[in-house]
SEFIZA-3560 file (N, C-alpha, C; in Angstrom, 3 decimals):
REM SEFIZA-3560
<numar><xx>301.141</xx><yy>368.750</yy><zz>186.219</zz><atom>N</atom></numar>
<numar><xx>300.919</xx><yy>366.811</yy><zz>186.559</zz><atom>CA</atom></numar>
<numar><xx>299.805</xx><yy>367.087</yy><zz>186.464</zz><atom>C</atom></numar>
<numar><xx>299.827</xx><yy>365.183</yy><zz>185.705</zz><atom>N</atom></numar>
<numar><xx>298.442</xx><yy>364.213</yy><zz>185.595</zz><atom>CA</atom></numar>
<numar><xx>298.996</xx><yy>363.619</yy><zz>186.178</zz><atom>C</atom></numar>
<numar><xx>297.451</xx><yy>362.521</yy><zz>186.488</zz><atom>N</atom></numar>
<numar><xx>298.352</xx><yy>360.694</yy><zz>186.983</zz><atom>CA</atom></numar>
<numar><xx>297.444</xx><yy>360.220</yy><zz>185.465</zz><atom>C</atom></numar>
<numar><xx>297.010</xx><yy>359.287</yy><zz>185.490</zz><atom>N</atom></numar>
<numar><xx>296.868</xx><yy>358.335</yy><zz>183.895</zz><atom>CA</atom></numar>
<numar><xx>296.582</xx><yy>356.582</yy><zz>184.902</zz><atom>C</atom></numar>
<numar><xx>295.081</xx><yy>357.132</yy><zz>184.813</zz><atom>N</atom></numar>
<numar><xx>294.935</xx><yy>354.616</yy><zz>185.186</zz><atom>CA</atom></numar>
<numar><xx>294.596</xx><yy>354.871</yy><zz>184.409</zz><atom>C</atom></numar>
<numar><xx>295.350</xx><yy>353.320</yy><zz>183.967</zz><atom>N</atom></numar>
<numar><xx>294.629</xx><yy>352.966</yy><zz>182.622</zz><atom>CA</atom></numar>
<numar><xx>294.656</xx><yy>351.044</yy><zz>183.193</zz><atom>C</atom></numar>
<numar><xx>293.682</xx><yy>351.006</yy><zz>181.883</zz><atom>N</atom></numar>
<numar><xx>293.661</xx><yy>349.087</yy><zz>182.189</zz><atom>CA</atom></numar>
<numar><xx>293.786</xx><yy>348.514</yy><zz>181.399</zz><atom>C</atom></numar>
<numar><xx>294.632</xx><yy>347.401</yy><zz>180.958</zz><atom>N</atom></numar>
<numar><xx>294.777</xx><yy>347.320</yy><zz>179.357</zz><atom>CA</atom></numar>
<numar><xx>294.720</xx><yy>345.931</yy><zz>179.731</zz><atom>C</atom></numar>
<numar><xx>294.995</xx><yy>345.596</yy><zz>178.056</zz><atom>N</atom></numar>
<numar><xx>294.298</xx><yy>344.336</yy><zz>178.078</zz><atom>CA</atom></numar>
<numar><xx>294.711</xx><yy>343.967</yy><zz>176.576</zz><atom>C</atom></numar>
<numar><xx>294.719</xx><yy>342.731</yy><zz>176.376</zz><atom>N</atom></numar>
<numar><xx>295.199</xx><yy>341.730</yy><zz>174.776</zz><atom>CA</atom></numar>
<numar><xx>294.217</xx><yy>341.303</yy><zz>174.261</zz><atom>C</atom></numar>
<numar><xx>293.612</xx><yy>341.249</yy><zz>172.980</zz><atom>N</atom></numar>
<numar><xx>292.847</xx><yy>339.966</yy><zz>172.824</zz><atom>CA</atom></numar>
<numar><xx>292.667</xx><yy>339.639</yy><zz>171.414</zz><atom>C</atom></numar>
<numar><xx>293.290</xx><yy>338.635</yy><zz>171.030</zz><atom>N</atom></numar>
<numar><xx>293.246</xx><yy>338.512</yy><zz>170.000</zz><atom>CA</atom></numar>
<numar><xx>294.233</xx><yy>339.147</yy><zz>168.677</zz><atom>C</atom></numar>
<numar><xx>295.762</xx><yy>339.372</yy><zz>169.683</zz><atom>N</atom></numar>
<numar><xx>296.638</xx><yy>340.237</yy><zz>168.794</zz><atom>CA</atom></numar>
<numar><xx>296.309</xx><yy>341.750</yy><zz>169.184</zz><atom>C</atom></numar>
<numar><xx>295.333</xx><yy>342.367</yy><zz>169.857</zz><atom>N</atom></numar>
<numar><xx>294.770</xx><yy>343.958</yy><zz>169.645</zz><atom>CA</atom></numar>
<numar><xx>295.105</xx><yy>344.485</yy><zz>170.622</zz><atom>C</atom></numar>
<numar><xx>295.796</xx><yy>344.915</yy><zz>171.243</zz><atom>N</atom></numar>
<numar><xx>295.755</xx><yy>345.643</yy><zz>172.666</zz><atom>CA</atom></numar>
<numar><xx>295.056</xx><yy>347.085</yy><zz>172.479</zz><atom>C</atom></numar>
<numar><xx>294.671</xx><yy>346.573</yy><zz>174.064</zz><atom>N</atom></numar>
<numar><xx>293.517</xx><yy>348.178</yy><zz>174.101</zz><atom>CA</atom></numar>
<numar><xx>293.508</xx><yy>348.249</yy><zz>175.863</zz><atom>C</atom></numar>
<numar><xx>293.193</xx><yy>349.764</yy><zz>175.915</zz><atom>N</atom></numar>
<numar><xx>293.027</xx><yy>350.277</yy><zz>177.511</zz><atom>CA</atom></numar>
<numar><xx>292.034</xx><yy>351.464</yy><zz>177.825</zz><atom>C</atom></numar>
<numar><xx>291.552</xx><yy>350.883</yy><zz>178.642</zz><atom>N</atom></numar>
<numar><xx>290.209</xx><yy>352.139</yy><zz>179.314</zz><atom>CA</atom></numar>
<numar><xx>291.385</xx><yy>352.801</yy><zz>180.001</zz><atom>C</atom></numar>
<numar><xx>291.391</xx><yy>354.308</yy><zz>179.343</zz><atom>N</atom></numar>
<numar><xx>292.193</xx><yy>355.219</yy><zz>180.330</zz><atom>CA</atom></numar>
<numar><xx>291.712</xx><yy>356.349</yy><zz>181.007</zz><atom>C</atom></numar>
<numar><xx>291.906</xx><yy>356.808</yy><zz>181.509</zz><atom>N</atom></numar>
<numar><xx>291.271</xx><yy>358.362</yy><zz>182.583</zz><atom>CA</atom></numar>
<numar><xx>292.530</xx><yy>359.026</yy><zz>183.314</zz><atom>C</atom></numar>
<numar><xx>292.328</xx><yy>359.607</yy><zz>182.946</zz><atom>N</atom></numar>
<numar><xx>293.435</xx><yy>360.747</yy><zz>183.889</zz><atom>CA</atom></numar>
<numar><xx>292.598</xx><yy>361.733</yy><zz>184.243</zz><atom>C</atom></numar>
<numar><xx>293.734</xx><yy>362.476</yy><zz>185.443</zz><atom>N</atom></numar>
<numar><xx>293.010</xx><yy>363.564</yy><zz>186.369</zz><atom>CA</atom></numar>
<numar><xx>294.227</xx><yy>364.126</yy><zz>186.863</zz><atom>C</atom></numar>
<numar><xx>294.183</xx><yy>365.543</yy><zz>186.858</zz><atom>N</atom></numar>
<numar><xx>294.727</xx><yy>366.294</yy><zz>187.367</zz><atom>CA</atom></numar>
<numar><xx>295.048</xx><yy>365.920</yy><zz>189.790</zz><atom>C</atom></numar>
<numar><xx>293.723</xx><yy>365.354</yy><zz>189.705</zz><atom>N</atom></numar>
<numar><xx>294.188</xx><yy>364.922</yy><zz>191.792</zz><atom>CA</atom></numar>
<numar><xx>295.466</xx><yy>364.073</yy><zz>191.637</zz><atom>C</atom></numar>
<numar><xx>296.801</xx><yy>364.557</yy><zz>192.231</zz><atom>N</atom></numar>
<numar><xx>297.655</xx><yy>363.974</yy><zz>192.984</zz><atom>CA</atom></numar>
<numar><xx>297.304</xx><yy>363.796</yy><zz>194.327</zz><atom>C</atom></numar>
<numar><xx>296.459</xx><yy>363.738</yy><zz>194.825</zz><atom>N</atom></numar>
<numar><xx>295.865</xx><yy>362.729</yy><zz>196.165</zz><atom>CA</atom></numar>
<numar><xx>295.727</xx><yy>361.740</yy><zz>196.681</zz><atom>C</atom></numar>
<numar><xx>295.758</xx><yy>360.686</yy><zz>194.827</zz><atom>N</atom></numar>
<numar><xx>294.829</xx><yy>359.338</yy><zz>194.680</zz><atom>CA</atom></numar>
<numar><xx>293.311</xx><yy>359.400</yy><zz>194.616</zz><atom>C</atom></numar>
<numar><xx>293.133</xx><yy>360.371</yy><zz>194.987</zz><atom>N</atom></numar>
<numar><xx>291.166</xx><yy>360.085</yy><zz>195.179</zz><atom>CA</atom></numar>
<numar><xx>290.753</xx><yy>359.674</yy><zz>194.569</zz><atom>C</atom></numar>
<numar><xx>290.439</xx><yy>360.320</yy><zz>193.051</zz><atom>N</atom></numar>
<numar><xx>290.520</xx><yy>360.349</yy><zz>191.883</zz><atom>CA</atom></numar>
<numar><xx>290.740</xx><yy>358.812</yy><zz>191.724</zz><atom>C</atom></numar>
<numar><xx>291.441</xx><yy>358.649</yy><zz>190.937</zz><atom>N</atom></numar>
<numar><xx>291.960</xx><yy>356.892</yy><zz>191.185</zz><atom>CA</atom></numar>
<numar><xx>291.893</xx><yy>356.185</yy><zz>191.727</zz><atom>C</atom></numar>
<numar><xx>291.667</xx><yy>356.823</yy><zz>193.067</zz><atom>N</atom></numar>
<numar><xx>290.611</xx><yy>355.547</yy><zz>193.879</zz><atom>CA</atom></numar>
<numar><xx>289.113</xx><yy>354.544</yy><zz>193.655</zz><atom>C</atom></numar>
<numar><xx>288.516</xx><yy>356.102</yy><zz>192.798</zz><atom>N</atom></numar>
<numar><xx>287.260</xx><yy>356.037</yy><zz>192.549</zz><atom>CA</atom></numar>
<numar><xx>287.266</xx><yy>355.471</yy><zz>191.105</zz><atom>C</atom></numar>
<numar><xx>288.306</xx><yy>355.678</yy><zz>190.885</zz><atom>N</atom></numar>
<numar><xx>288.141</xx><yy>354.408</yy><zz>189.321</zz><atom>CA</atom></numar>
<numar><xx>288.546</xx><yy>352.962</yy><zz>189.638</zz><atom>C</atom></numar>
<numar><xx>289.222</xx><yy>353.000</yy><zz>190.607</zz><atom>N</atom></numar>
<numar><xx>289.568</xx><yy>351.356</yy><zz>190.599</zz><atom>CA</atom></numar>
<numar><xx>288.539</xx><yy>350.281</yy><zz>191.049</zz><atom>C</atom></numar>
<numar><xx>287.464</xx><yy>351.271</yy><zz>191.887</zz><atom>N</atom></numar>
<numar><xx>286.650</xx><yy>350.835</yy><zz>192.954</zz><atom>CA</atom></numar>
<numar><xx>285.315</xx><yy>350.301</yy><zz>191.856</zz><atom>C</atom></numar>
<numar><xx>285.629</xx><yy>351.656</yy><zz>190.030</zz><atom>N</atom></numar>
<numar><xx>284.677</xx><yy>351.963</yy><zz>189.097</zz><atom>CA</atom></numar>
<numar><xx>285.165</xx><yy>349.994</yy><zz>188.771</zz><atom>C</atom></numar>
<numar><xx>286.190</xx><yy>349.931</yy><zz>187.965</zz><atom>N</atom></numar>
<numar><xx>286.319</xx><yy>348.553</yy><zz>187.881</zz><atom>CA</atom></numar>
<numar><xx>286.763</xx><yy>347.426</yy><zz>188.595</zz><atom>C</atom></numar>
<numar><xx>286.560</xx><yy>347.342</yy><zz>189.528</zz><atom>N</atom></numar>
<numar><xx>286.115</xx><yy>346.295</yy><zz>190.231</zz><atom>CA</atom></numar>
<numar><xx>284.731</xx><yy>346.083</yy><zz>190.928</zz><atom>C</atom></numar>
<numar><xx>283.617</xx><yy>346.923</yy><zz>190.159</zz><atom>N</atom></numar>
<numar><xx>282.338</xx><yy>346.969</yy><zz>190.112</zz><atom>CA</atom></numar>
<numar><xx>282.318</xx><yy>345.758</yy><zz>189.371</zz><atom>C</atom></numar>
<numar><xx>283.086</xx><yy>345.502</yy><zz>187.781</zz><atom>N</atom></numar>
<numar><xx>282.305</xx><yy>344.897</yy><zz>186.899</zz><atom>CA</atom></numar>
<numar><xx>283.142</xx><yy>343.526</yy><zz>187.697</zz><atom>C</atom></numar>
<numar><xx>282.394</xx><yy>342.876</yy><zz>187.702</zz><atom>N</atom></numar>
<numar><xx>282.620</xx><yy>341.305</yy><zz>188.830</zz><atom>CA</atom></numar>
<numar><xx>282.368</xx><yy>340.380</yy><zz>187.137</zz><atom>C</atom></numar>
<numar><xx>282.146</xx><yy>340.183</yy><zz>186.514</zz><atom>N</atom></numar>
<numar><xx>281.882</xx><yy>339.266</yy><zz>185.316</zz><atom>CA</atom></numar>
<numar><xx>282.987</xx><yy>339.574</yy><zz>184.624</zz><atom>C</atom></numar>
<numar><xx>284.127</xx><yy>340.223</yy><zz>185.078</zz><atom>N</atom></numar>
<numar><xx>285.735</xx><yy>339.952</yy><zz>184.370</zz><atom>CA</atom></numar>
<numar><xx>286.244</xx><yy>339.669</yy><zz>185.291</zz><atom>C</atom></numar>
<numar><xx>287.315</xx><yy>338.607</yy><zz>184.994</zz><atom>N</atom></numar>
<numar><xx>288.112</xx><yy>338.508</yy><zz>185.864</zz><atom>CA</atom></numar>
<numar><xx>288.634</xx><yy>339.240</yy><zz>186.383</zz><atom>C</atom></numar>
<numar><xx>289.831</xx><yy>339.485</yy><zz>187.149</zz><atom>N</atom></numar>
<numar><xx>291.278</xx><yy>340.416</yy><zz>186.903</zz><atom>CA</atom></numar>
<numar><xx>292.259</xx><yy>339.933</yy><zz>186.352</zz><atom>C</atom></numar>
<numar><xx>292.709</xx><yy>338.845</yy><zz>185.809</zz><atom>N</atom></numar>
<numar><xx>293.289</xx><yy>338.547</yy><zz>185.332</zz><atom>CA</atom></numar>
<numar><xx>293.221</xx><yy>338.086</yy><zz>183.538</zz><atom>C</atom></numar>
<numar><xx>292.203</xx><yy>339.042</yy><zz>183.549</zz><atom>N</atom></numar>
<numar><xx>291.635</xx><yy>339.324</yy><zz>181.761</zz><atom>CA</atom></numar>
<numar><xx>292.477</xx><yy>340.721</yy><zz>181.392</zz><atom>C</atom></numar>
<numar><xx>292.833</xx><yy>341.709</yy><zz>182.626</zz><atom>N</atom></numar>
<numar><xx>293.614</xx><yy>342.864</yy><zz>182.448</zz><atom>CA</atom></numar>
<numar><xx>294.494</xx><yy>343.689</yy><zz>183.214</zz><atom>C</atom></numar>
<numar><xx>295.134</xx><yy>344.113</yy><zz>182.904</zz><atom>N</atom></numar>
<numar><xx>296.207</xx><yy>344.776</yy><zz>184.419</zz><atom>CA</atom></numar>
<numar><xx>296.526</xx><yy>346.657</yy><zz>184.592</zz><atom>C</atom></numar>
<numar><xx>296.387</xx><yy>346.638</yy><zz>185.462</zz><atom>N</atom></numar>
<numar><xx>296.892</xx><yy>348.423</yy><zz>186.038</zz><atom>CA</atom></numar>
<numar><xx>298.007</xx><yy>348.799</yy><zz>186.138</zz><atom>C</atom></numar>
<numar><xx>297.577</xx><yy>349.767</yy><zz>185.493</zz><atom>N</atom></numar>
<numar><xx>298.750</xx><yy>350.855</yy><zz>185.194</zz><atom>CA</atom></numar>
<numar><xx>298.066</xx><yy>352.110</yy><zz>186.054</zz><atom>C</atom></numar>
<numar><xx>299.404</xx><yy>352.375</yy><zz>186.515</zz><atom>N</atom></numar>
<numar><xx>298.875</xx><yy>354.685</yy><zz>186.852</zz><atom>CA</atom></numar>
<numar><xx>300.588</xx><yy>355.201</yy><zz>187.213</zz><atom>C</atom></numar>
<numar><xx>300.426</xx><yy>356.127</yy><zz>185.775</zz><atom>N</atom></numar>
<numar><xx>301.184</xx><yy>356.543</yy><zz>185.667</zz><atom>CA</atom></numar>
<numar><xx>301.383</xx><yy>358.023</yy><zz>185.304</zz><atom>C</atom></numar>
<numar><xx>301.905</xx><yy>358.591</yy><zz>185.772</zz><atom>N</atom></numar>
<numar><xx>302.327</xx><yy>360.173</yy><zz>185.860</zz><atom>CA</atom></numar>
<numar><xx>303.324</xx><yy>361.078</yy><zz>184.434</zz><atom>C</atom></numar>
<numar><xx>301.779</xx><yy>362.478</yy><zz>184.182</zz><atom>N</atom></numar>
<numar><xx>302.828</xx><yy>362.978</yy><zz>182.749</zz><atom>CA</atom></numar>
<numar><xx>302.187</xx><yy>364.395</yy><zz>182.828</zz><atom>C</atom></numar>
<numar><xx>303.022</xx><yy>365.102</yy><zz>182.230</zz><atom>N</atom></numar>
<numar><xx>302.606</xx><yy>366.376</yy><zz>182.091</zz><atom>CA</atom></numar>
<numar><xx>300.931</xx><yy>367.382</yy><zz>181.395</zz><atom>C</atom></numar>
<numar><xx>300.552</xx><yy>366.107</yy><zz>181.179</zz><atom>N</atom></numar>
<numar><xx>299.330</xx><yy>366.442</yy><zz>180.057</zz><atom>CA</atom></numar>
<numar><xx>298.453</xx><yy>365.140</yy><zz>179.865</zz><atom>C</atom></numar>
<numar><xx>297.394</xx><yy>365.517</yy><zz>179.837</zz><atom>N</atom></numar>
<numar><xx>296.014</xx><yy>364.497</yy><zz>180.456</zz><atom>CA</atom></numar>
<numar><xx>295.864</xx><yy>363.767</yy><zz>178.981</zz><atom>C</atom></numar>
<numar><xx>296.642</xx><yy>364.208</yy><zz>177.938</zz><atom>N</atom></numar>
<numar><xx>295.890</xx><yy>363.010</yy><zz>176.711</zz><atom>CA</atom></numar>
<numar><xx>296.783</xx><yy>361.572</yy><zz>177.142</zz><atom>C</atom></numar>
<numar><xx>296.504</xx><yy>361.028</yy><zz>176.040</zz><atom>N</atom></numar>
<numar><xx>296.768</xx><yy>359.011</yy><zz>176.394</zz><atom>CA</atom></numar>
<numar><xx>297.859</xx><yy>359.209</yy><zz>175.129</zz><atom>C</atom></numar>
<numar><xx>298.136</xx><yy>360.522</yy><zz>174.586</zz><atom>N</atom></numar>
<numar><xx>299.445</xx><yy>360.289</yy><zz>173.857</zz><atom>CA</atom></numar>
<numar><xx>300.083</xx><yy>360.340</yy><zz>174.375</zz><atom>C</atom></numar>
<numar><xx>300.077</xx><yy>361.489</yy><zz>175.397</zz><atom>N</atom></numar>
<numar><xx>301.408</xx><yy>362.062</yy><zz>176.356</zz><atom>CA</atom></numar>
<numar><xx>301.994</xx><yy>360.441</yy><zz>177.455</zz><atom>C</atom></numar>
<numar><xx>301.079</xx><yy>359.711</yy><zz>177.084</zz><atom>N</atom></numar>
<numar><xx>301.381</xx><yy>358.309</yy><zz>178.216</zz><atom>CA</atom></numar>
<numar><xx>302.406</xx><yy>357.668</yy><zz>176.897</zz><atom>C</atom></numar>
<numar><xx>301.697</xx><yy>357.487</yy><zz>175.752</zz><atom>N</atom></numar>
<numar><xx>302.253</xx><yy>356.455</yy><zz>174.585</zz><atom>CA</atom></numar>
<numar><xx>304.240</xx><yy>357.317</yy><zz>174.094</zz><atom>C</atom></numar>
<numar><xx>303.798</xx><yy>359.015</yy><zz>174.399</zz><atom>N</atom></numar>
<numar><xx>305.143</xx><yy>359.534</yy><zz>173.891</zz><atom>CA</atom></numar>
<numar><xx>305.966</xx><yy>359.161</yy><zz>175.296</zz><atom>C</atom></numar>
<numar><xx>305.443</xx><yy>358.697</yy><zz>176.407</zz><atom>N</atom></numar>
<numar><xx>306.958</xx><yy>358.566</yy><zz>177.635</zz><atom>CA</atom></numar>
<numar><xx>306.840</xx><yy>356.879</yy><zz>177.610</zz><atom>C</atom></numar>
<numar><xx>305.820</xx><yy>356.343</yy><zz>177.148</zz><atom>N</atom></numar>
<numar><xx>306.210</xx><yy>354.691</yy><zz>177.238</zz><atom>CA</atom></numar>
<numar><xx>305.706</xx><yy>354.061</yy><zz>176.099</zz><atom>C</atom></numar>
<numar><xx>307.175</xx><yy>353.204</yy><zz>175.679</zz><atom>N</atom></numar>
<numar><xx>306.481</xx><yy>352.951</yy><zz>174.084</zz><atom>CA</atom></numar>
<numar><xx>305.725</xx><yy>351.700</yy><zz>174.057</zz><atom>C</atom></numar>
<numar><xx>305.808</xx><yy>350.904</yy><zz>175.365</zz><atom>N</atom></numar>
<numar><xx>304.918</xx><yy>350.180</yy><zz>175.715</zz><atom>CA</atom></numar>
<numar><xx>303.641</xx><yy>350.124</yy><zz>175.743</zz><atom>C</atom></numar>
<numar><xx>303.282</xx><yy>351.163</yy><zz>175.196</zz><atom>N</atom></numar>
<numar><xx>301.477</xx><yy>351.929</yy><zz>175.151</zz><atom>CA</atom></numar>
<numar><xx>301.395</xx><yy>352.411</yy><zz>174.010</zz><atom>C</atom></numar>
<numar><xx>302.875</xx><yy>352.303</yy><zz>172.597</zz><atom>N</atom></numar>
<numar><xx>302.305</xx><yy>353.195</yy><zz>171.242</zz><atom>CA</atom></numar>
<numar><xx>301.482</xx><yy>352.268</yy><zz>170.468</zz><atom>C</atom></numar>
<numar><xx>301.179</xx><yy>351.174</yy><zz>170.031</zz><atom>N</atom></numar>
<numar><xx>300.595</xx><yy>350.541</yy><zz>169.021</zz><atom>CA</atom></numar>
<numar><xx>298.839</xx><yy>350.095</yy><zz>170.476</zz><atom>C</atom></numar>
<numar><xx>298.515</xx><yy>351.084</yy><zz>171.832</zz><atom>N</atom></numar>
<numar><xx>297.328</xx><yy>350.549</yy><zz>172.181</zz><atom>CA</atom></numar>
<numar><xx>296.162</xx><yy>351.558</yy><zz>171.642</zz><atom>C</atom></numar>
<numar><xx>295.113</xx><yy>350.859</yy><zz>171.459</zz><atom>N</atom></numar>
<numar><xx>293.922</xx><yy>351.990</yy><zz>171.441</zz><atom>CA</atom></numar>
<numar><xx>293.274</xx><yy>352.139</yy><zz>172.865</zz><atom>C</atom></numar>
<numar><xx>293.271</xx><yy>353.090</yy><zz>172.469</zz><atom>N</atom></numar>
<numar><xx>292.651</xx><yy>354.222</yy><zz>173.888</zz><atom>CA</atom></numar>
<numar><xx>291.179</xx><yy>354.036</yy><zz>173.679</zz><atom>C</atom></numar>
<numar><xx>290.632</xx><yy>353.679</yy><zz>174.786</zz><atom>N</atom></numar>
<numar><xx>288.860</xx><yy>353.989</yy><zz>174.705</zz><atom>CA</atom></numar>
<numar><xx>288.518</xx><yy>354.836</yy><zz>176.407</zz><atom>C</atom></numar>
<numar><xx>288.008</xx><yy>355.305</yy><zz>175.961</zz><atom>N</atom></numar>
<numar><xx>287.550</xx><yy>355.603</yy><zz>177.423</zz><atom>CA</atom></numar>
<numar><xx>286.361</xx><yy>355.686</yy><zz>178.009</zz><atom>C</atom></numar>
<numar><xx>285.823</xx><yy>354.911</yy><zz>177.744</zz><atom>N</atom></numar>
<numar><xx>284.833</xx><yy>354.167</yy><zz>178.183</zz><atom>CA</atom></numar>
<numar><xx>284.514</xx><yy>352.926</yy><zz>179.011</zz><atom>C</atom></numar>
<numar><xx>284.563</xx><yy>353.135</yy><zz>179.913</zz><atom>N</atom></numar>
<numar><xx>284.531</xx><yy>351.694</yy><zz>181.063</zz><atom>CA</atom></numar>
<numar><xx>283.839</xx><yy>350.752</yy><zz>180.796</zz><atom>C</atom></numar>
<numar><xx>282.534</xx><yy>350.774</yy><zz>180.645</zz><atom>N</atom></numar>
<numar><xx>281.747</xx><yy>349.971</yy><zz>179.872</zz><atom>CA</atom></numar>
<numar><xx>282.415</xx><yy>349.601</yy><zz>178.928</zz><atom>C</atom></numar>
<numar><xx>282.312</xx><yy>350.309</yy><zz>177.808</zz><atom>N</atom></numar>
<numar><xx>282.987</xx><yy>349.704</yy><zz>176.286</zz><atom>CA</atom></numar>
<numar><xx>284.302</xx><yy>348.889</yy><zz>176.530</zz><atom>C</atom></numar>
<numar><xx>284.850</xx><yy>348.788</yy><zz>176.760</zz><atom>N</atom></numar>
<numar><xx>286.812</xx><yy>348.103</yy><zz>177.262</zz><atom>CA</atom></numar>
<numar><xx>285.535</xx><yy>346.738</yy><zz>178.352</zz><atom>C</atom></numar>
<numar><xx>284.815</xx><yy>346.952</yy><zz>178.825</zz><atom>N</atom></numar>
<numar><xx>284.743</xx><yy>345.786</yy><zz>179.829</zz><atom>CA</atom></numar>
<numar><xx>283.684</xx><yy>344.829</yy><zz>178.165</zz><atom>C</atom></numar>
<numar><xx>283.263</xx><yy>345.683</yy><zz>177.764</zz><atom>N</atom></numar>
<numar><xx>282.546</xx><yy>344.609</yy><zz>176.594</zz><atom>CA</atom></numar>
<numar><xx>283.265</xx><yy>343.946</yy><zz>175.895</zz><atom>C</atom></numar>
<numar><xx>284.617</xx><yy>344.070</yy><zz>175.323</zz><atom>N</atom></numar>
<numar><xx>285.015</xx><yy>343.573</yy><zz>174.408</zz><atom>CA</atom></numar>
<numar><xx>286.385</xx><yy>341.996</yy><zz>175.781</zz><atom>C</atom></numar>
<numar><xx>285.776</xx><yy>342.201</yy><zz>176.947</zz><atom>N</atom></numar>
<numar><xx>285.997</xx><yy>341.423</yy><zz>177.832</zz><atom>CA</atom></numar>
<numar><xx>285.256</xx><yy>340.046</yy><zz>178.365</zz><atom>C</atom></numar>
<numar><xx>283.898</xx><yy>340.894</yy><zz>178.607</zz><atom>N</atom></numar>
<numar><xx>282.943</xx><yy>339.879</yy><zz>179.136</zz><atom>CA</atom></numar>
<numar><xx>282.328</xx><yy>338.778</yy><zz>178.007</zz><atom>C</atom></numar>
<numar><xx>282.495</xx><yy>337.644</yy><zz>178.477</zz><atom>N</atom></numar>
<numar><xx>282.170</xx><yy>336.370</yy><zz>177.476</zz><atom>CA</atom></numar>
<numar><xx>281.281</xx><yy>336.496</yy><zz>176.923</zz><atom>C</atom></numar>
<numar><xx>280.945</xx><yy>335.883</yy><zz>175.699</zz><atom>N</atom></numar>
<numar><xx>279.683</xx><yy>336.184</yy><zz>175.031</zz><atom>CA</atom></numar>
<numar><xx>277.877</xx><yy>334.981</yy><zz>176.150</zz><atom>C</atom></numar>
<numar><xx>277.323</xx><yy>335.688</yy><zz>175.692</zz><atom>N</atom></numar>
<numar><xx>276.126</xx><yy>335.189</yy><zz>176.588</zz><atom>CA</atom></numar>
<numar><xx>275.633</xx><yy>333.732</yy><zz>175.561</zz><atom>C</atom></numar>
<numar><xx>275.516</xx><yy>332.573</yy><zz>175.788</zz><atom>N</atom></numar>
<numar><xx>275.728</xx><yy>331.842</yy><zz>174.561</zz><atom>CA</atom></numar>
<numar><xx>273.713</xx><yy>331.910</yy><zz>174.564</zz><atom>C</atom></numar>
<numar><xx>273.085</xx><yy>331.495</yy><zz>173.344</zz><atom>N</atom></numar>
<numar><xx>271.673</xx><yy>332.137</yy><zz>172.983</zz><atom>CA</atom></numar>
<numar><xx>271.468</xx><yy>330.188</yy><zz>173.084</zz><atom>C</atom></numar>
<numar><xx>269.672</xx><yy>330.197</yy><zz>173.478</zz><atom>N</atom></numar>
<numar><xx>269.138</xx><yy>329.100</yy><zz>174.064</zz><atom>CA</atom></numar>
<numar><xx>268.649</xx><yy>328.695</yy><zz>172.538</zz><atom>C</atom></numar>
<numar><xx>268.873</xx><yy>327.278</yy><zz>172.704</zz><atom>N</atom></numar>
<numar><xx>267.976</xx><yy>326.929</yy><zz>171.649</zz><atom>CA</atom></numar>
<numar><xx>266.370</xx><yy>327.005</yy><zz>171.915</zz><atom>C</atom></numar>
//
């Protein structure tokens, strides 16, 4: 059994998600992943949704097979990359 920690968002009609999976069923690794998400204070929590679920495989494809909600979601395995899509663009100085 694997636990999947998914941070889901949709922007301009494109659904994407940060995906982290672990065989640790105690919740400790998921808790660490959640703390890493919370450290990104430049992005409001309303910009994404958190999902935690279990499958028999560590792959995102197993999540997509189990739940059609994630069927057309682009998997992102790097948290910084995920947040780069959500961070507001820095205005350029004149």
